[in-house]
C-alpha positions, 0 to 999 in steps of 0.5 A, spaced: 146 860 052 139 860 055 132 858 052 126 863 051 119 861 050 113 865 048 105 865 049 104 860 043 109 855 045 115 857 041 122 856 044 128 858 041 135 857 044 139 864 045 146 864 044 148 871 044 145 878 046 147 884 041 144 891 043 145 897 038 146 904 039 139 905 036 137 900 042 134 895 037 136 888 041 138 882 037 137 875 041 142 871 036 139 864 035 145 862 031 152 863 030 154 867 023 156 863 017 162 864 013 158 870 010 157 873 017 149 872 016 146 869 022 138 868 025 136 872 030 129 874 034 130 882 033 126 887 038 126 894 034 120 897 031 117 890 031 118 883 034 120 879 029 125 873 027 129 874 021 136 873 018 141 879 020 148 881 017 153 882 023 157 886 018 152 891 017 150 892 024 157 891 027 159 899 027 153 900 031 154 895 036 154 898 043 153 891 047 155 884 045 155 878 050 154 871 051 153 872 058 145 872 059 144 870 066 142 877 068 139 879 061 131 880 061 128 876 056 125 879 049 118 883 050 112 877 050 117 872 051 120 869 058 126 865 060 125 857 061 129 854 067 132 847 066 132 843 072 137 840 073 142 841 067 143 834 064 135 832 065 132 836 060 126 837 065 124 844 063 119 849 067 117 856 065 
């Protein structure tokens, strides 16, 4: 899990990254519910947040990971770094 922020000060907690065969990226903000619906920052034709059905995109997933350490942030976003982990001190 990592935190991303944008130029407007919006911060999201990313728990998973999914890339589809059409190169759309999903920065998952929450785990899917019992119906497979989750909330994500989606990077496709536009960059937007919204609900996504995991069941609908599953056949097209080419990459799925919760290891976000080497992942680039979404366009127009940057990763936040927490020092140290337990203090809650955050810097961009």
